[in-house]
Backbone as a ProteinNet text record, in pm:
[ID]
protein_1_A
[PRIMARY]
XXXXXXXXXXXXXXXXXXXXXXXXXXXXXXXXXXXXXXXXXXXXXXXXXXXXXXXXXXXXXXXXXXXXXXXXXXXXXXXXXXXXXXXXXXXXXXXXXXXXXXXXXXXXXXXXXXXXXXXXXXXXXXXXXXXXXXXXXXXXXXX
[TERTIARY]
-5308	-5212	-5227.1	-5250	-5267.2	-5393.7	-5495.7	-5622.4	-5603.8	-5528.8	-5504.6	-5422.2	-5321.3	-5235.1	-5316.1	-5400.1	-5485.5	-5580.8	-5636.6	-5730	-5659.1	-5537.4	-5462.7	-5427.3	-5380	-5342	-5463.2	-5575.2	-5695.1	-5748.2	-5735.8	-5780.2	-5696.6	-5565.8	-5477.8	-5505.2	-5525.1	-5553	-5685.1	-5787.7	-5916.8	-5906.2	-5830.5	-5813	-5739.7	-5636.2	-5564.3	-5652.9	-5737.5	-5829.6	-5926.8	-5980	-6070.9	-5996.2	-5875.1	-5795.9	-5764.4	-5720.9	-5684.6	-5807.3	-5920.9	-6039.8	-6098.4	-6071.2	-6124.8	-6025	-5904.6	-5800.4	-5819.6	-5812.3	-5817.8	-5678.3	-5638.4	-5503.3	-5513.5	-5434	-5425.7	-5283.8	-5275.3	-5146.8	-5142.5	-5047.2	-5036.4	-4911.8	-4930.7	-4820.4	-4803.9	-4678.6	-4649.7	-4575.3	-4634.7	-4574.2	-4523.9	-4404.5	-4352.5	-4345.2	-4440.3	-4453.2	-4510.8	-4437.5	-4479.9	-4395.8	-4304.7	-4213.7	-4265.9	-4265.4	-4306.6	-4192.8	-4222.5	-4119.5	-4123	-4242.7	-4251.2	-4382.2	-4376.7	-4494.7	-4495.1	-4609.1	-4619.6	-4747.4	-4736.2	-4852	-4883.2	-5008.7	-5060.3	-5014.9	-4923.2	-4876.6	-4882.4	-4847	-4843.7	-4712.8	-4718.8	-4598	-4520.5	-4389	-4305.9	-4310.3	-4309.7	-4312.6	-4170.4	-4160.4	-4029.1	-3968.6	-4040.2	-3990.1	-4018.9	-4084.4	-4115.1	-4254.3	-4327.2	-4461.6	-4456.1	-4556.3	-4562.4	-4672	-4646.7	-4748.7	-4862.7	-4973.5	-5091.2	-5064.9	-4987.8	-4960	-4874.6	-4773.5	-4687	-4761.6	-4850.5	-4922.9	-5019.3	-5074.7	-5165.1	-5087.7	-4967.9	-4892.9	-4809.8	-4735.9	-4633.8	-4657	-4752.2	-4764.2	-4872.8	-4884.5	-4979	-4898.9	-4934.2	-4867.1	-4939.9	-4908.1	-4961.9	-5113.9	-5166.6	-5310.7	-5386	-5314.8	-5380	-5413.2	-5373.7	-5402.3	-5287.8	-5317.7	-5216.8	-5121.9	-4994.3	-4897.5	-4887	-4926.5	-4919.5	-4823.3	-4717.1	-4620.3	-4630.6	-4679.1	-4683.5	-4827.2	-4845.7	-4978.1	-4964.5	-5067.5	-5075.4	-5191.9	-5165.9	-5269.3	-5284.4	-5407.6	-5434.8	-5524	-5475.7	-5554.2	-5596.7	-5727.4	-5779.6	-5839.4	-5786.2	-5837.4	-5914.4	-6047.5	-6131.3	-6155.2	-6148.2	-6174.1	-6322.1	-6355	-6492.7	-6537.4	-6657.4	-6705	-6797.1	-6870.1	-6967.9	-6932.6	-6921.7	-6880.4	-6993.9	-7115.3	-7225.3	-7278.4	-7325.7	-7381.8	-7525.2	-7562.3	-7697.8	-7787.7	-7906.9	-7996.7	-8045.2	-8042.3	-8090.3	-7990	-7869.1	-7766.6	-7762.2	-7871.1	-7882.1	-7827.7	-7756.8	-7701.1	-7808.6	-7798.1	-7891.3	-7850.4	-7939.5	-7904	-7785.8	-7776	-7662.7	-7531.1	-7531.5	-7409.9	-7372	-7470.7	-7443.1	-7380.5	-7432.5	-7377.8	-7234.9	-7210.8	-7075.7	-6976.9	-7014.3	-6924.2	-6898.8	-7002.6	-6986.7	-6895.2	-6915.9	-6831.2	-6688.3	-6670	-6535.3	-6461.7	-6529.5	-6467.2	-6438.2	-6528.3	-6508	-6391.8	-6377.6	-6269.6	-6132.3	-6116.1	-5985.1	-5956.5	-6057.1	-6031.5	-5997.8	-6009.8	-5978.7	-6097.6	-6210.9	-6332.1	-6415.7	-6441	-6516.8	-6656.3	-6758.1	-6895.7	-6950.9	-6915	-6978.6	-6927.4	-6802.7	-6746.4	-6738.6	-6776.7	-6761.5	-6613	-6584.4	-6446.1	-6401.8	-6278	-6224.3	-6196	-6144.9	-6112.4	-6182.4	-6299.7	-6369.2	-6287.9	-6305.2	-6223	-6248.1	-6361.4	-6393.4	-6359.7	-6285.1	-6256.2	-6179.6	-6090.5	-6004.6	-6063.1	-6184.7	-6246.8	-6348.5	-6353.7	-6450.9	-6581.9	-6688.1	-6819	-6825.2	-6908.3	-6917.9	-6981.6	-6949.1	-7001.5	-7147.7	-7231.7	-7375.6	-7403.8	-7436.9	-7462.5	-7612.7	-7683.9	-7828.3	-7892.5	-8016.5	-8092.7	-8139.6	-8072.2	-8097.2	-8234.4	-8280.1	-8412.2	-8522.3	-8509.1	-8610.5	-8601.1	-8479	-8464.9	-8527.4	-8509.2	-8564.9	-8702.8	-8752.1	-8883	-8896.2	-8796.2	-8797.8	-8806.1	-8916.6	-8937.4	-8963.2	-8914.1	-8940	-9075.1	-9155.4	-9288.1	-9291.1
-5143.2	-5141.6	-5265.7	-5380.5	-5503.8	-5498.7	-5434.1	-5423.1	-5343.8	-5233.5	-5152.1	-5229.2	-5300.7	-5377.9	-5489.3	-5557.8	-5663.2	-5604.8	-5488.1	-5422.9	-5383.4	-5330.7	-5291.7	-5412.8	-5518.8	-5639.4	-5702.2	-5710.8	-5769.9	-5684.7	-5552.6	-5465.1	-5486.9	-5499.6	-5522.8	-5659.6	-5760.5	-5895.4	-5897.4	-5830.4	-5826.4	-5752.3	-5642.6	-5567.8	-5652.4	-5725	-5812.9	-5926.6	-5979.2	-6086.2	-6038.5	-5918.6	-5863	-5839.2	-5786.4	-5759.9	-5888.9	-5991.2	-6117.2	-6187.5	-6179.6	-6249.3	-6184.7	-6056.1	-5990.3	-5984.2	-6032.8	-6025.8	-6135.4	-6099.3	-6196.1	-6209.8	-6331.6	-6358.9	-6436	-6394.7	-6471.3	-6525.5	-6655.1	-6722.5	-6771.3	-6720.3	-6754.8	-6841.4	-6953.1	-7046.4	-7062.6	-7068.3	-7088	-7219.9	-7308.4	-7438.7	-7441.6	-7494.2	-7520.9	-7672.9	-7728.6	-7873.1	-7917.2	-8003.4	-8046.3	-7983.3	-7894.5	-7833.1	-7695.7	-7671.2	-7542.2	-7442.8	-7333.1	-7234.5	-7118.4	-7064.1	-6947.9	-6948.3	-6897.2	-6878.8	-6733.1	-6666.3	-6526.4	-6504.5	-6421.2	-6385	-6239.4	-6207.4	-6073.7	-6019.8	-6082.9	-6035.4	-6149.9	-6119.3	-6223.8	-6300.1	-6429.6	-6511.3	-6488.2	-6488.8	-6470	-6595.9	-6574.2	-6690.4	-6737.2	-6852.6	-6913	-6874.5	-6799	-6759.4	-6861	-6968.8	-7073.7	-7056.3	-6955.3	-6935.6	-6885.5	-6921.4	-6886.9	-6784.6	-6682.2	-6580.8	-6641.4	-6569.1	-6620.4	-6644.1	-6555.3	-6572.5	-6695.8	-6716.3	-6833.7	-6961.9	-6955.5	-7076.8	-7117.8	-7021.7	-7055.5	-7114.7	-7063.4	-7106.3	-7231.4	-7237.6	-7341.6	-7440.9	-7420.4	-7507.9	-7614.4	-7670.3	-7779.1	-7901.5	-8010.6	-8134.2	-8193.6	-8314.6	-8378.2	-8391.1	-8414.8	-8432.2	-8299.5	-8187.7	-8057.7	-8006.6	-8076.7	-8026.2	-7938.2	-7844.7	-7752	-7820.4	-7780.9	-7824	-7713.6	-7741.8	-7641.5	-7692.8	-7615.7	-7660.6	-7582	-7458.9	-7374.1	-7355.9	-7359.4	-7334.5	-7241.4	-7162.7	-7075.1	-7121.2	-7136.9	-7178	-7065.7	-7020.3	-6913.6	-6969.6	-6964.4	-7003.8	-6877.1	-6857.9	-6738.8	-6778.7	-6721.6	-6744.9	-6619.2	-6630.2	-6513.5	-6497.6	-6373.3	-6341.6	-6318.6	-6290.9	-6265.5	-6134.2	-6133.3	-6014.9	-5929.5	-5990.9	-5918.7	-5932.8	-5821.7	-5824.8	-5803.9	-5777.9	-5754.7	-5887.9	-5884.4	-6004.2	-6024.1	-6146.8	-6179.4	-6175.6	-6121.4	-6108.8	-6244.5	-6346.5	-6477.6	-6550.4	-6499.4	-6563.7	-6500	-6505.7	-6448.1	-6547.8	-6496.5	-6582.3	-6619.5	-6739.8	-6782.5	-6716.8	-6710.1	-6649	-6718.3	-6850.6	-6922.9	-6880.7	-6861.7	-6818.3	-6676.8	-6589.7	-6453	-6451.2	-6533.1	-6539.8	-6593.8	-6695	-6751.6	-6648.4	-6576	-6476.6	-6363.1	-6318	-6211.5	-6253.5	-6374.5	-6420.2	-6445.1	-6495.1	-6517.7	-6385.5	-6285.9	-6155.1	-6088	-6101.3	-6039.7	-6104	-6233.7	-6304.6	-6261.4	-6250.6	-6220.1	-6071	-5987.2	-5843.4	-5787.9	-5868.7	-5822.8	-5759.7	-5754.8	-5697.7	-5811.4	-5809.1	-5916.2	-5865.2	-5926.8	-5883.1	-5930	-6049.1	-6110.1	-6056.6	-6021.1	-5975.3	-5822.9	-5760.8	-5615	-5578.9	-5454.1	-5409	-5406	-5447.6	-5447.3	-5305	-5221.6	-5083.8	-4993	-4939.3	-4852.3	-4726.5	-4666.4	-4551.3	-4427.3	-4417.9	-4300.3	-4321.1	-4423.5	-4459.1	-4349.4	-4278.2	-4180.9	-4039.5	-4022	-3890.4	-3878.7	-3762	-3740.3	-3690.3	-3704.7	-3659.3	-3506.6	-3445.6	-3299.1	-3250.7	-3129.9	-3072.2	-3033.6	-3077.2	-3050.8	-2923.1	-2816.9	-2688.5	-2666.8	-2671	-2648.8	-2747.6	-2769.1	-2853.9	-2766.4	-2775.9	-2688.6	-2714.3	-2837.7	-2867.4	-2797.5	-2793.2	-2726.5	-2576.1	-2523.9	-2380.8	-2335.9	-2411.7	-2376.8	-2434.5	-2510.1	-2576	-2659.7	-2741.7	-2835.2	-2974.7	-3045.5	-3177.9	-3278	-3398.2	-3505.6	-3568.1	-3584.8	-3641.5	-3781.4
-1651.2	-1760.5	-1848.8	-1783.7	-1860.2	-1944.4	-1890.4	-1962.9	-2092.3	-2085.7	-2204.8	-2307.5	-2261.1	-2351.3	-2419.5	-2341.2	-2397.9	-2501.5	-2471.8	-2564.2	-2693.7	-2684	-2802.6	-2888	-2824.6	-2898.9	-2965.4	-2893.4	-2953.2	-3067.9	-3058.2	-3167.6	-3292.7	-3276.5	-3391.2	-3453	-3369.5	-3421.1	-3498.2	-3446.7	-3516.2	-3649.2	-3652.1	-3777.2	-3880.5	-3838.3	-3930.9	-3979.6	-3892.2	-3930.8	-4038.4	-4023.8	-4124.8	-4255.6	-4246.9	-4366.8	-4441.9	-4370.7	-4435.6	-4492.4	-4423.5	-4472	-4597.2	-4620.4	-4738.9	-4853.9	-4834.8	-4936.1	-5040.9	-5168.1	-5277.4	-5336.9	-5364.6	-5413.9	-5544.7	-5644.4	-5768	-5782.1	-5803.8	-5821.6	-5965.7	-6042.7	-6184	-6204.9	-6275.1	-6301	-6451.1	-6497.1	-6638.9	-6653.5	-6734.1	-6761.5	-6905.3	-6924.7	-7057.9	-7069.8	-7142.4	-7144.9	-7011.7	-6941	-6808.4	-6698.6	-6734	-6637	-6596.2	-6465.1	-6411.7	-6431	-6501.7	-6532.5	-6433.7	-6403.2	-6317.3	-6239.7	-6117.4	-6033.5	-5989.2	-6003.1	-5963.9	-5884.6	-5781.6	-5700.2	-5729.2	-5757.8	-5788.2	-5924.3	-5994.9	-6125.7	-6225.1	-6351.6	-6453.4	-6445.2	-6466.6	-6465.8	-6595.4	-6584.2	-6702.6	-6788.4	-6920.2	-7008.4	-7037.2	-7097.9	-7120.7	-7255.7	-7336.1	-7467.2	-7576.4	-7543.5	-7639.9	-7700	-7656.5	-7707.8	-7850.9	-7925.9	-8067.6	-8086	-8168.6	-8193.3	-8273.4	-8284	-8353.9	-8502.3	-8568.4	-8711.2	-8736.5	-8652.9	-8670.5	-8638.9	-8539.1	-8502.3	-8612.8	-8686	-8795.7	-8913.4	-8935.2	-9052.8	-9027.7	-8918.5	-8905.3	-8792.7	-8706.5	-8591.2	-8608.6	-8723.4	-8747.6	-8785.8	-8724.6	-8765.1	-8885.1	-8918.9	-9038.5	-9031.9	-8912.3	-8899.4	-8890.1	-8874.2	-8873.4	-8734.3	-8627.7	-8493	-8445	-8357.1	-8307.4	-8210.5	-8214.7	-8114.5	-8011.3	-7889	-7783	-7677	-7653.8	-7553.5	-7424.6	-7427	-7307.8	-7260.3	-7129.4	-7071.1	-6951.7	-6930.6	-6813.7	-6727.3	-6597.9	-6502.7	-6400.5	-6380.9	-6285	-6175.2	-6050.4	-5933.1	-5861.8	-5845.4	-5779.8	-5646	-5539.5	-5405.3	-5366.6	-5365.3	-5340.3	-5191.4	-5144.9	-5005.5	-4982.4	-4858	-4820.9	-4883.2	-4939.6	-5009.6	-4922.6	-4832.3	-4753	-4605.6	-4534.8	-4394.9	-4295.5	-4341.8	-4248.2	-4195.4	-4071.1	-4010	-4058	-4076.3	-4116.8	-3992.8	-4006.2	-3891.5	-3841.9	-3925.8	-3884.4	-3795.5	-3785.5	-3704	-3565.2	-3494.6	-3361.3	-3258.7	-3160	-3055.6	-2954.8	-2901.7	-2797.4	-2666	-2567.9	-2438.8	-2370.9	-2384.4	-2324.9	-2389.6	-2519.7	-2589.2	-2547.8	-2529.1	-2485.8	-2346.8	-2254.9	-2119.8	-2123.4	-2205.3	-2215.6	-2268.3	-2373.1	-2431.3	-2333.1	-2263.2	-2165.7	-2051.2	-1997.7	-1887	-1932.9	-2054.7	-2108.3	-2125.5	-2181.1	-2201	-2067.4	-1970.5	-1840.1	-1766.1	-1779.3	-1709	-1760.1	-1892.1	-1948.3	-1960.5	-1939	-1944	-1806.6	-1702.2	-1567.6	-1497.5	-1561.9	-1503.4	-1448.1	-1318.9	-1256.3	-1222.5	-1278.9	-1260.7	-1126.4	-1082.2	-967.4	-833.6	-822.8	-696.8	-694.6	-582.3	-573.3	-560.6	-588	-578.7	-433.1	-408.1	-272.3	-226.5	-314.6	-282.6	-384.5	-348.3	-443.1	-471.6	-589.7	-626.8	-541.1	-471.8	-391.6	-244.2	-213.8	-75.4	-0.6	-66.1	0.1	2.5	-45	-47.2	68	128.2	235.2	175.2	251.4	205	209.6	124.8	128.2	259.2	295.7	420.5	398.5	492.5	484.5	561.9	488.1	553.3	566.5	454.2	454.1	358.3	378.9	288.6	172.6	59.1	-54.8	-116	-113.1	-169	-89.8	39.9	122.7	104.4	92.7	72.6	-59.4	-163.7	-295	-318.6	-224.6	-230.5	-358.4	-381.2	-493.8	-435.1	-465.2	-408.4	-519.7	-501.4	-596.9	-565.3	-665.2	-643.6	-699
[MASK]
+++++++++++++++++++++++++++++++++++++++++++++++++++++++++++++++++++++++++++++++++++++++++++++++++++++++++++++++++++++++++++++++++++++++++++++++

């Protein structure tokens, strides 16, 4: 029973690990001046209403020297997930690493490779009744 529960939990953890490693997240921040107005994940951040349209910015948003006055900025942080999930053939495990992984998995799964079972599963069954030698009767011999 513990073996099945361990297998189910490890399967769910591995599936979540693959899902999280391939997930890409975009975090969008809207600043008005130096003040953070809104932060949004997966969507666009709401603006503060102080932004100027392109026509107004061309006509009225120039100071005496002719440079633009910009008060609002949008910052987008993109956290990219893993894109390729296949293993590279050059990343082969050494024999020592294979033995370590096998023994680690065997120890925690309840399966012991080195010791024989104390009670084999066929212990309570009797041997079949030997009536005739069927191979001799059919003259079938292993060579």
